N, C-alpha and C positions, 0 to 999 in steps of 0.2 A: 693398307696392307701393300701397297707399292712400295711405300717408304720403306718399311720394313726387310719387306724381301730383298729391294736393291741395295739396302745397307748392308744386310748378311752376305749376298752376291759379291760385293765389295770388297770385305774384309777376307773371304774365301780367294778371290782372284789375287789379292796381293799377298795373302798367307801363302799361296801356291808360288808366286813370283820371288817373293823372298827366299823359300825353299828350293829354287831353281826348277821348279818342274812343272811341266806344260801342264794345260787343264786335260784332265782326267774324263772319263766316262759321265761319272757323276756330276760334275760340274757343267759339261757340256749340257747334259739332260736339264740339269738346274737352270741353266741360260735360255733353254727352250721353253720349260714352264714359266719362265719369268715373261719372255715373251708374249705367251698367251693370257697369263694374267694381265699385264699392261693393257693387250686387247681388249680382253673382257671389261676391264674398268673403263676402257674407252667406249666401247659399245654400250653399257650401262649408262655413262655420261650422256651418250647421244640421245637415248631413251628417253632421260630426263630432261634435256634440252627441247624434243619433241613433243612433251607432255607440258610444257611450259614451265619447268624449274630450272631456267637457263641460268648460268652462274652469273654476279652481280657485275661483274667487270668485263665479260664478254671475251676481246681478242686474245689476250695476254694466255688467258686460262688454257683456251683452245690450243694455242701455239706449244705451250708446255707439254698438252698431252700428246700431240703429235710428234715431238721430238722425244719424248717417252719413249714411245712406240716404234720408233726409228732409228733409236741410236744402237742397239745390239745388232740390228739386222745390218746396219751401216758398217760396223767394226768387222762382222762377218765380211762385208763385201769387200772391204778395205785390205783385208788379212789375205783376202781370196781362200779362205776356209783353212787355212794352215792352223797347225796346232804345235805352236814352240812355246819356250818360256816367255817370249814377248808377248803373246796373245792372253798370258794370265794377266799380265799387267795393263794390256788396253782394257781386256773385259772389266778387271777390278775398278780401274779408273772411270772406264764406261757406267759402270754402276755405280759408282759414288754421285758422277753426274745425273744420272736418274734419280737418286735419292735428293739432290738439291734440287732438280726440277719439281719432283713431287712436292716437297716443300714449298716451293716458291707457289705453286698450285693452289696448295690448299689456303694457303693467303690471299690469293687472288681470286678463288671462288667465293 
């Protein structure tokens, strides 16, 4: 689910960027829902680890998970919450980065 959602956010962000529009309320809301989704998947992963279903290759899988959860809040902190066309690009690119991390996490799990 993280992969598909991040891919959709990435295309949406870059679509806004190429139209020269800043992120609107719908996109910002989708970003917040994305962070919540990423955190829920991380919590579910930790529940699996604590019940003995740890991923086979350990450390890298957890590193990918932490980076997925922190990427969008880091972009928000870096831009200090501003809402310009530049943020459309940054959130779109960050979402594609999350998509790539989620894809790699599938192969390391």
